[in-house]
C-alpha positions as CSV (number, residue, x, y, z in Angstrom):
1,M,0.2,0.0,0.1
2,Y,3.0,1.8,0.8
3,K,4.3,2.1,-3.0
4,S,1.3,2.4,-4.1
5,I,1.1,6.1,-2.4
6,K,4.5,7.0,-3.3
7,L,3.6,6.5,-7.0
8,D,0.5,8.1,-7.0
9,C,2.1,11.2,-4.8
10,I,4.8,11.2,-7.2
11,R,2.2,11.1,-10.3
12,L,0.3,14.2,-8.6
13,L,3.6,16.3,-8.9
14,L,4.8,15.6,-12.2
15,A,1.4,16.4,-13.2
16,F,2.0,19.9,-11.4
17,A,5.3,20.7,-12.8
18,F,3.3,20.5,-16.4
19,L,0.7,22.9,-14.7
20,G,3.0,25.3,-14.0
21,L,2.3,24.7,-10.2
22,S,5.0,24.8,-7.2
23,F,6.3,21.7,-7.0
24,S,8.9,19.6,-5.1
25,V,12.3,19.2,-7.1
26,V,11.4,15.7,-9.0
27,D,14.3,13.5,-10.6
28,A,14.4,13.2,-14.3
29,Q,15.0,9.6,-13.8
30,V,11.5,9.1,-12.3
31,D,9.9,11.2,-15.5
32,V,11.5,8.7,-17.8
33,E,9.9,5.9,-15.5
34,M,6.9,7.6,-15.7
35,R,6.4,7.6,-19.3
36,R,6.8,3.8,-19.4
37,D,4.0,3.7,-17.3
38,T,1.2,4.8,-20.4
39,Q,-2.2,6.0,-18.8
40,A,-0.3,8.0,-16.3
41,W,2.1,9.8,-18.8
42,L,-1.6,10.5,-21.2
43,D,-3.2,11.8,-17.7
44,V,-0.4,14.1,-17.1
45,L,-0.3,15.4,-21.1
46,D,-4.0,15.7,-20.7
47,R,-3.6,18.2,-18.1
48,A,-0.8,20.1,-19.5
49,L,-2.1,20.3,-22.8
50,V,-5.0,22.8,-22.1
51,K,-8.9,23.2,-23.6
52,Y,-9.8,25.9,-25.5
53,D,-12.1,27.5,-28.3
54,F,-11.2,29.7,-30.4
55,K,-14.4,31.3,-32.8
56,A,-12.6,32.4,-35.9
57,T,-14.6,35.5,-38.1
58,N,-16.0,32.6,-40.4
59,D,-18.1,31.3,-37.1
60,L,-16.1,28.0,-37.1
61,V,-15.8,27.0,-33.4
62,L,-11.9,25.6,-33.2
63,P,-11.0,23.1,-30.3
64,Y,-7.7,23.6,-29.5
65,R,-5.8,22.2,-26.9
66,L,-2.1,24.4,-25.8
67,F,0.6,23.8,-23.8
68,A,2.5,26.7,-21.6
69,P,5.5,26.7,-19.7
70,A,5.6,27.3,-16.2
71,E,8.3,29.7,-16.4
72,N,8.7,32.2,-19.5
73,N,12.6,34.0,-19.3
74,G,12.2,35.5,-22.4
75,D,9.6,35.0,-25.5
76,L,9.4,31.3,-26.4
77,P,8.9,29.5,-29.9
78,L,6.1,28.0,-30.7
79,L,5.2,24.4,-32.0
80,I,2.2,23.9,-33.7
81,F,1.3,20.3,-34.6
82,L,-1.9,19.2,-37.2
83,H,-3.3,16.0,-36.8
84,G,-4.6,13.2,-39.1
85,R,-8.0,12.8,-40.6
86,G,-9.3,10.2,-38.5
87,D,-9.1,12.4,-35.4
88,R,-11.0,15.4,-36.7
89,G,-14.4,16.2,-34.6
90,A,-15.1,19.0,-32.5
91,D,-14.7,16.7,-29.0
92,N,-11.4,17.8,-28.2
93,G,-10.8,14.9,-27.2
94,R,-6.7,12.8,-26.6
95,Q,-7.7,11.3,-29.8
96,P,-5.5,14.2,-32.1
97,W,-2.6,13.5,-29.8
98,Q,-2.6,10.7,-27.7
99,N,-0.6,8.2,-29.9
100,I,1.8,10.2,-31.4
101,G,5.4,9.9,-30.5
102,L,6.2,14.0,-30.4
103,F,4.5,13.7,-26.8
104,T,4.3,10.0,-26.1
105,N,7.6,8.7,-26.6
106,E,11.2,9.1,-25.1
107,Y,11.5,12.3,-26.8
108,S,8.8,13.3,-26.0
109,I,8.4,17.4,-26.1
110,L,6.6,17.6,-23.2
111,S,8.7,15.7,-20.9
112,K,11.2,17.5,-18.2
113,E,14.4,16.9,-20.1
114,M,13.3,18.4,-23.6
115,Q,11.6,20.9,-21.7
116,E,14.8,21.7,-20.2
117,Q,16.7,21.6,-23.6
118,F,13.5,23.1,-26.0
119,P,11.6,25.5,-23.3
120,C,8.4,26.2,-26.2
121,Y,4.4,26.4,-26.4
122,V,2.7,23.9,-28.1
123,L,-0.2,23.6,-30.3
124,V,-2.7,21.1,-31.2
125,P,-6.1,22.3,-33.2
126,Q,-9.2,20.0,-33.6
127,C,-9.8,19.9,-37.4
128,S,-13.8,20.3,-38.1
129,D,-15.6,16.8,-39.3
130,K,-18.8,19.3,-40.2
131,T,-18.1,17.7,-43.7
132,K,-17.4,15.3,-45.3
133,N,-14.7,17.1,-47.5
134,E,-13.2,19.0,-44.7
135,E,-9.7,19.6,-43.6
136,W,-7.0,21.6,-43.3
137,A,-6.1,22.2,-46.9
138,K,-8.7,23.1,-49.6
139,W,-8.0,21.8,-52.9
140,V,-9.4,22.1,-56.3
141,G,-12.5,19.6,-57.0
142,N,-12.5,19.0,-52.9
143,T,-16.4,19.5,-52.1
144,P,-18.9,17.5,-49.5
145,E,-19.8,15.4,-52.6
146,T,-16.5,14.9,-54.2
147,P,-14.1,15.0,-50.8
148,F,-11.1,12.9,-53.0
149,K,-11.4,14.6,-56.3
150,G,-8.9,16.6,-57.4
151,L,-6.2,14.2,-55.5
152,G,-3.2,13.1,-58.2
153,K,-2.1,9.3,-58.2
154,D,1.4,11.6,-57.1
155,G,0.6,13.0,-54.6
156,S,-0.3,16.0,-55.7
157,Y,-2.6,18.4,-56.3
158,Q,-3.9,22.1,-56.9
159,M,-4.7,24.6,-54.4
160,H,-7.9,26.1,-53.8
161,E,-8.0,30.1,-53.9
162,K,-9.8,30.0,-50.4
163,P,-8.3,27.7,-47.6
164,S,-10.6,25.2,-46.0
165,D,-12.4,26.7,-43.0
166,S,-10.6,24.6,-40.4
167,G,-7.5,25.8,-42.0
168,R,-8.6,29.6,-42.5
169,A,-9.8,29.3,-38.2
170,T,-6.2,27.8,-37.5
171,L,-4.1,30.7,-39.3
172,E,-6.3,33.0,-37.3
173,L,-5.8,31.3,-34.1
174,I,-1.9,31.3,-34.7
175,D,-1.7,35.0,-35.1
176,H,-4.3,34.9,-31.7
177,I,-2.2,32.9,-30.1
178,L,1.3,34.7,-31.3
179,D,-0.4,38.3,-30.1
180,T,-1.8,36.9,-26.7
181,Y,1.6,34.9,-24.8
182,D,5.2,36.0,-25.1
183,I,6.2,34.3,-28.1
184,D,9.2,34.1,-30.6
185,Q,7.2,35.2,-33.8
186,D,10.4,34.3,-35.5
187,R,10.6,30.6,-34.2
188,V,7.8,29.5,-35.3
189,Y,7.3,25.9,-36.3
190,I,5.0,23.4,-38.1
191,V,4.9,19.5,-38.1
192,G,1.3,17.7,-39.7
193,I,1.0,13.8,-39.8
194,S,-1.1,12.6,-43.3
195,M,-3.7,14.7,-43.3
196,G,-1.8,17.4,-41.3
197,G,0.8,16.7,-43.8
198,F,-1.1,18.0,-46.7
199,G,-2.1,21.4,-44.4
200,T,1.8,21.9,-43.2
201,W,2.3,22.3,-47.1
202,E,-0.7,24.2,-47.2
203,F,-0.3,26.4,-44.3
204,A,3.4,27.3,-45.6
205,A,2.1,28.1,-49.0
206,R,-0.8,30.5,-47.3
207,R,1.2,32.2,-44.4
208,P,5.5,31.8,-46.2
209,D,6.5,34.7,-43.4
210,L,5.3,32.6,-40.6
211,F,7.1,29.9,-40.0
212,A,10.6,29.2,-39.6
213,A,10.7,25.7,-40.1
214,A,7.9,22.7,-41.2
215,V,8.1,19.0,-41.0
216,P,5.3,17.4,-43.6
217,M,5.1,13.6,-43.2
218,A,3.2,11.8,-45.6
219,G,1.0,14.4,-47.0
220,F,-0.4,15.2,-50.5
221,S,1.0,19.2,-52.0
222,D,0.9,21.5,-54.8
223,P,4.1,21.6,-56.4
224,G,2.7,25.1,-58.0
225,Q,3.4,26.9,-54.9
226,L,6.9,26.1,-54.3
227,N,8.1,30.1,-55.0
228,K,6.0,31.0,-51.8
229,F,7.6,28.4,-49.3
230,D,11.6,27.6,-51.0
231,H,12.6,29.9,-48.1
232,I,11.4,27.8,-45.7
233,P,13.5,25.0,-44.6
234,F,11.5,21.4,-45.1
235,W,12.4,18.0,-43.6
236,I,10.1,15.5,-45.5
237,F,9.3,12.4,-44.4
238,H,7.1,9.4,-45.9
239,G,7.1,5.7,-45.7
240,G,8.3,4.0,-49.1
241,A,5.0,1.4,-48.9
242,D,2.7,3.7,-47.9
243,K,-1.0,2.9,-49.8
244,A,-2.8,5.5,-48.1
245,N,-1.0,8.9,-49.6
246,P,1.5,8.4,-52.8
247,V,5.4,8.7,-51.6
248,E,5.6,10.3,-54.7
249,G,4.7,13.5,-53.7
250,S,6.7,13.9,-50.8
251,R,9.3,13.0,-53.3
252,I,8.7,15.5,-56.2
253,M,8.7,18.0,-53.2
254,Y,12.4,17.2,-52.6
255,D,13.6,17.4,-55.8
256,L,11.7,20.4,-56.7
257,L,13.3,22.0,-53.4
258,R,16.7,20.9,-53.6
259,E,16.8,22.0,-57.1
260,H,15.4,25.8,-55.5
261,G,18.6,25.6,-53.6
262,A,16.5,25.7,-50.5
263,E,17.6,23.8,-47.3
264,V,15.7,20.6,-47.2
265,R,16.2,17.2,-45.9
266,Y,14.6,13.7,-46.8
267,T,13.6,10.9,-44.7
268,E,12.1,7.6,-46.9
269,Y,11.5,4.6,-44.8
270,E,11.5,1.7,-46.9
271,A,9.1,-1.3,-47.2
272,T,7.4,1.2,-44.5
273,G,3.4,1.6,-44.2
274,H,1.6,5.0,-43.7
275,S,0.9,5.0,-40.2
276,E,4.3,3.2,-39.0
277,A,6.0,6.1,-41.0
278,F,5.2,8.9,-37.9
279,H,6.2,6.2,-35.6
280,K,9.7,5.9,-36.7
281,A,9.9,9.6,-37.3
282,F,9.0,10.7,-34.0
283,L,12.0,8.6,-32.7
284,E,14.7,10.5,-34.7
285,K,16.5,12.1,-32.4
286,D,17.8,14.3,-34.2
287,L,14.2,15.8,-35.6
288,I,13.7,18.4,-32.4
289,P,17.0,20.0,-32.3
290,W,16.9,20.2,-36.1
291,I,13.5,22.4,-35.8
292,F,14.4,24.4,-32.6
293,A,17.9,25.4,-34.6
294,H,16.2,27.0,-36.9
295,T,15.1,31.4,-36.7
296,K,13.0,32.8,-39.6
297,G,15.6,35.0,-41.7
298,D,18.8,32.9,-41.2
């Protein structure tokens, strides 16, 4: 019984640490052990990623989670994560982040160790599912009746003149966060998986002034937007055996960016499917250091 009470106390202290409350010093090793207890770690993350809603000018109410560091000795970076299509909704639940290595694995950006090295704000918006075609991105042919029309077999599409409702709302939300918190506006980073990979490419095209680095994973893109974001450092990830989103799209964008002299890295996992590629990507020990090494205009 004593061991159980002691473990509960440790869990509570760690939860307080992430919530910015006063707590005693907890050894880093306890933090590592905590993450091995998946449910306990998810409970801590659920408290650390605080729930909010944002009403955009298009009247869409966008749910989002925000992690704000307890201590802030000056402007800090902002890291934005865009989830995949299966996690759309309006409940602001755990699904957009609970199976994502960026938050849950040994390199979790919210862990005590990583926050000591890379203190930052973390934003996780949730895309609406109000229509079948609602996505982070919007392309020609994408309608409620034909949600996937216009997606090429080569992993490309033609970006629509207007953003999706969720895309527009999220870009407005990012501006709101930048205006509200002490954030270094030269160090705004975006990472997205699958549908969020679409969104990472598209947000960079619609707001090329905004991002210091971008990490699209297994998303379609519009090669016609290249000139808008070829100044943004990209690290592209894709599985070579992806049956959901063609790997050719990432290969094309990598080649185009390299030809334009842009800073770009490309990692393709051989014989790896769609979701497994994300798991591998977030285990890359150089990923988070690479992201945070960039400042807009470098």
